[in-house]
C-alpha positions in Angstrom: 92.9 115.7 67.8 91.9 116.0 71.5 95.5 116.3 72.7 96.5 118.6 69.9 98.8 118.0 67.0 102.6 117.8 67.4 102.5 117.9 71.1 104.2 115.9 73.8 102.1 113.5 75.8 102.8 112.7 79.4 101.5 109.9 81.7 101.4 110.0 85.5 100.4 107.1 87.6 99.0 108.2 91.0 98.4 105.1 93.3 95.6 104.5 95.8 96.6 104.0 99.4 95.6 102.2 102.5 96.4 103.1 106.1 96.8 99.8 108.1 97.2 101.7 111.4 96.6 105.4 112.3 92.8 105.7 111.6 91.3 109.2 112.1 94.2 110.8 113.8 96.0 112.8 111.1 93.6 115.7 111.4 94.8 115.9 115.0 98.5 115.7 114.1 98.8 112.1 115.1 101.0 109.2 114.1 100.0 107.2 111.0 101.2 104.4 108.7 100.5 103.6 105.1 101.1 101.7 101.9 100.5 102.7 98.3 99.5 99.9 96.1 99.5 98.9 92.4 96.0 100.3 91.5 95.3 103.9 91.1 94.5 106.8 88.7 96.2 107.3 85.4 96.7 110.7 83.9 97.4 111.1 80.1 97.8 114.7 79.2 99.5 117.4 77.1 100.2 121.1 77.7 98.0 123.9 76.5 99.7 127.2 75.6 96.4 129.1 76.3 96.3 128.1 80.0 93.1 126.2 79.4 92.4 123.0 81.4 90.3 120.5 79.5 90.1 117.2 81.3 87.7 114.3 81.0 87.3 111.2 83.1 86.5 107.6 82.2 85.1 107.2 85.7 82.9 110.3 86.0 80.8 112.3 83.6 81.5 115.7 82.3 84.3 117.6 80.6 86.0 119.9 83.1 87.1 123.2 81.7 88.7 126.3 83.2 91.8 128.5 82.8 94.8 128.5 85.1 95.5 132.2 84.3 92.2 133.2 85.9 90.4 132.5 89.2 89.0 129.0 89.3 85.8 130.3 90.8 83.6 128.5 93.3 83.2 124.8 93.9 80.8 123.2 91.4 80.1 120.0 93.3 81.6 117.7 90.7 84.8 115.8 90.3 86.4 118.9 88.7 86.5 120.5 92.1 89.6 118.5 92.8 91.3 119.8 89.7 90.2 123.4 90.4 91.4 123.0 94.0 94.9 121.9 93.0 95.2 124.8 90.6 93.8 127.2 93.3 96.4 126.1 95.8 99.3 126.4 93.4 98.1 129.9 92.2 98.9 131.2 95.7 102.6 130.7 95.0 103.0 130.6 91.2 101.9 132.6 88.2 100.6 129.7 86.1 100.6 130.2 82.3 100.0 126.7 80.8 97.1 124.4 81.3 96.6 120.7 80.5 94.4 118.7 78.2 93.8 115.0 78.8 92.0 112.2 80.4 92.0 110.4 83.8 91.0 106.9 84.6 90.7 105.2 88.0 91.2 101.4 88.1 89.0 100.6 91.2 85.6 101.6 92.6 85.4 104.7 94.7 85.4 104.3 98.5 88.0 104.3 101.2 91.2 104.2 99.1 91.9 108.0 98.8 91.0 108.3 95.2 90.6 112.0 95.9 94.2 112.3 97.1 95.4 110.3 94.1 93.5 112.7 91.8 94.8 115.8 93.6 98.4 114.6 93.6 98.3 113.7 89.9 96.9 117.1 89.0 99.5 119.0 91.0 102.3 117.1 89.3 100.7 117.6 85.9 100.2 121.4 86.3 103.8 121.7 87.7 105.1 119.7 84.7 103.2 121.9 82.2 104.6 125.1 83.8 108.2 123.9 84.3 107.9 124.0 88.0 110.1 121.7 90.1 108.3 120.7 93.3 109.7 118.7 96.2 107.6 115.7 97.5 106.6 117.8 100.6 105.4 120.6 98.3 103.2 118.3 96.3 101.7 117.0 99.5 101.1 120.5 100.8 99.4 121.7 97.7 97.2 118.6 97.4 96.3 118.7 101.0 95.5 122.4 101.0 93.3 121.9 98.0 91.2 119.2 99.7 91.0 120.9 103.0 90.5 124.6 102.1 88.9 124.4 98.6 87.0 121.1 98.5 86.1 121.5 102.2 87.1 118.1 103.8 88.9 118.8 107.0 91.5 116.0 106.9 95.2 115.9 107.6 98.1 115.0 105.3 97.9 111.2 105.6 96.3 110.5 102.2 98.5 112.7 100.2 101.6 111.7 102.0 101.0 108.0 101.2 100.3 108.7 97.6 103.5 110.7 97.2 106.0 109.1 99.6 105.3 105.4 99.8 107.8 102.8 98.5 107.2 99.3 97.4 107.6 96.7 100.2 108.1 99.4 102.8 105.8 100.7 105.5 105.4 104.5 105.7 105.6 105.7 109.3 104.6 109.4 109.4 104.3 112.0 112.1 101.7 114.3 110.7 102.5 117.1 113.2 106.0 117.9 111.8 106.1 115.8 108.6 108.9 113.5 109.8 108.7 110.1 108.2 110.4 106.7 107.8 110.1 104.1 105.1 110.7 100.9 106.9 111.5 97.6 105.2 109.8 94.5 106.5 111.8 92.8 109.3 114.6 95.3 108.6 115.4 93.7 105.3 115.1 96.0 102.3 115.6 93.1 99.8 112.8 91.0 101.3 109.4 90.7 99.7 106.9 90.9 102.6 104.9 87.7 102.8 101.4 89.2 102.4 99.0 90.8 99.9 96.6 93.6 100.5 93.0 92.5 100.5 90.5 95.1 99.4 86.9 94.2 100.0 84.3 96.7 98.6 81.1 96.6 100.4 79.2 97.7 97.3 78.2 101.0 98.9 80.1 104.1 97.8 80.2 107.4 99.6 81.3 111.0 99.4 83.0 112.0 102.6 81.4 115.4 102.5 78.0 113.6 102.9 79.1 111.8 106.1 80.0 112.8 109.6 83.7 113.1 108.7 83.9 116.9 109.4 81.8 116.5 112.5 84.2 113.9 114.0 87.1 116.3 113.4 85.2 119.1 115.3 84.5 116.6 118.1 88.2 115.8 118.5 89.1 119.4 118.6 86.4 120.1 121.1 87.7 117.4 123.4 91.1 119.0 123.3 89.5 122.4 124.0 87.7 120.9 127.0 90.9 119.6 128.6 92.6 123.0 128.1 89.6 124.7 129.8 89.6 122.2 132.7 93.3 123.0 133.1 92.8 126.8 132.8 95.2 126.8 129.9 95.0 129.6 127.3 92.5 128.7 124.5 93.2 129.1 120.8 90.8 129.2 118.0 89.2 125.8 117.5 90.7 125.5 114.1 94.2 125.7 115.7 93.4 123.3 118.5 94.7 119.7 118.2 94.7 116.6 120.5 98.3 116.0 119.7 99.1 119.2 121.8 97.4 117.7 124.9 99.4 115.2 126.9 97.6 112.0 127.4 97.9 112.2 131.2 96.0 115.5 131.1 93.2 113.9 129.1 93.0 111.0 131.6 92.8 113.4 134.5 89.6 114.9 133.1 88.1 112.1 130.9 85.3 111.4 133.3 84.3 115.0 133.5 83.8 115.2 129.7 80.6 114.4 127.9 81.0 110.8 126.8 81.1 111.4 123.0 84.1 113.8 123.4 85.9 111.5 125.8 85.5 108.6 123.4 86.9 110.6 120.5 90.0 111.5 122.5 90.4 107.9 123.8 90.5 106.7 120.2 93.1 109.3 119.3 95.6 108.3 122.1 94.9 104.6 121.7 95.4 104.7 118.0 98.7 106.6 118.2 100.0 104.0 120.6 98.8 101.2 118.3 100.8 102.8 115.4 104.0 102.6 117.5 103.2 99.0 118.5 102.5 98.1 114.9 105.8 99.6 113.7 107.7 97.5 116.3 105.9 94.4 115.0 106.6 95.3 111.4 110.3 95.7 112.2 110.3 92.3 113.8 108.6 90.7 110.8 105.6 89.7 113.0 102.6 89.8 110.7 100.4 88.0 113.2 100.9 90.7 115.8 100.6 93.5 113.3 97.3 92.0 112.1 96.0 91.7 115.7 96.7 95.4 116.2 94.8 96.2 113.0 91.8 94.4 114.3 92.1 96.3 117.6 92.3 99.6 115.6 89.0 98.6 113.8 87.3 97.9 117.1 88.3 101.4 118.4 87.1 103.0 115.2 83.7 101.3 115.6 83.3 101.7 119.4 85.1 104.9 120.3 85.2 106.9 117.1 81.8 105.6 116.1 82.2 105.2 112.4 81.5 102.3 110.2 78.3 100.9 108.7 76.4 97.6 109.0 78.1 96.5 105.8 81.7 97.3 107.0 81.0 95.9 110.5 79.8 92.7 108.9 83.0 92.5 106.7 85.1 92.9 109.8 83.3 90.1 111.7 83.7 87.8 108.7 87.4 88.7 108.3 88.2 87.8 111.9 86.8 84.3 111.3 88.5 83.8 107.9 91.7 81.7 107.9 94.6 83.5 106.1 93.6 87.1 107.1 96.2 88.5 109.5 94.2 91.6 110.4 92.0 94.2 108.9 90.0 97.4 109.5 87.6 99.9 107.8 89.5 101.8 105.1 89.6 105.6 104.7 87.1 107.4 106.9 85.2 104.2 107.6 81.8 105.5 106.4 80.8 102.7 104.0 83.2 102.1 101.1 85.9 99.4 101.6 87.4 97.1 104.2 91.1 96.4 104.0 93.2 93.5 105.3 96.7 92.0 105.2 96.3 88.4 103.9 98.3 85.3 103.3 99.2 85.2 99.6 98.9 81.4 99.5 95.2 81.6 100.6 93.9 84.4 98.3 91.4 82.3 96.4 89.9 80.8 99.6 89.8 84.2 101.3 88.0 85.8 98.4 85.4 83.1 98.1 84.7 83.0 101.8 84.4 86.8 102.2 82.1 87.1 99.3 79.9 84.1 100.3 79.5 85.1 103.9 79.0 88.8 103.2 76.3 88.2 100.6 74.4 86.0 103.0 73.6 89.1 105.0 73.6 91.6 102.1 72.3 89.9 99.0 71.4 93.3 97.5 75.1 93.9 96.8 75.7 90.8 94.7 76.4 92.9 91.6 78.5 95.6 93.3 80.5 93.8 95.9 84.1 93.1 94.8 87.4 91.6 96.1 90.8 92.8 95.0 94.2 91.5 96.1 97.1 93.9 95.5 100.8 94.5 96.1 102.5 97.5 97.5 104.1 100.0 95.1 106.0 103.3 94.9 104.3 106.6 95.1 103.0 108.9 92.3 105.3 109.1 89.3 105.7 109.8 85.6 105.6 106.6 83.6 
């Protein structure tokens, strides 16, 4: 038997996430928001006494094998790098003895929903379970984030992992990525109230790997803009890796914004504007004002497009259609915003009409995606957990 005879089987559900407000700021220690929702990655696994990891995927090809008692080696440019990265991060603090054998399956197409974070969080929790290690939520986030940033090589912050771990059904996660402080905020201040919306997920039909985009370049541009302000102010400079826009007061940026090359000024303008939008959105959420919350989401998307300069013709088209579709409160590019998915908060009574209109109008401009474009309508859910 693949799982081995006379062994316990475990199942972990690790949800996908969306970030309604707080786009592209977590790597600069900004303010973010998020929901986990009821689609994600399932892990079914058992322990191996030998320390061997043997995992297959129903989404990607290849049996991933390595041993937790040994160095995981170099990246191999396949989905197993996320498993290796999770073990690599945990090996820094623990002497791992047991591996895992099992299968993983994602329930939605890849692109903009942090499937990588869901995979990493699930793997960290599985390895911890096999080795009898008790981890706090913040430790799970740290190991998963460290794996993606320092092993896989994507220079992101903790937004994705935090949403996958911390989110709670019918609550908005409000997270300060600088110090890790967070709130789980019920809609309109009522923890017993079901928020009157669904999450609309609109896949453009174009998938992407963030390492093949300008994601890391944008991170460097943000850091360089912070560095420039420090230089203009004759402040001591740190290594670029340790430089963050969050440490630069907005008034200092505004003092020097016209001196900076435009691309760097635009990146910083997006950062400060987006952090302010998160605070405005949290206020609207607490008041139960979905119309205002949605308006701020559309504003966030415009900033991502014009100031952060991400997006693609497909995602830009979906945003334009969404703004003209009755029943959509607000929306924006999901994830990094390089191809992938568009997300929205929608009126649950108009789901059928919204899905039909988005598909019809999108395929008018992009008929080549008729077989790969998809709509999903989901509900919020709790974070990663054993089932």
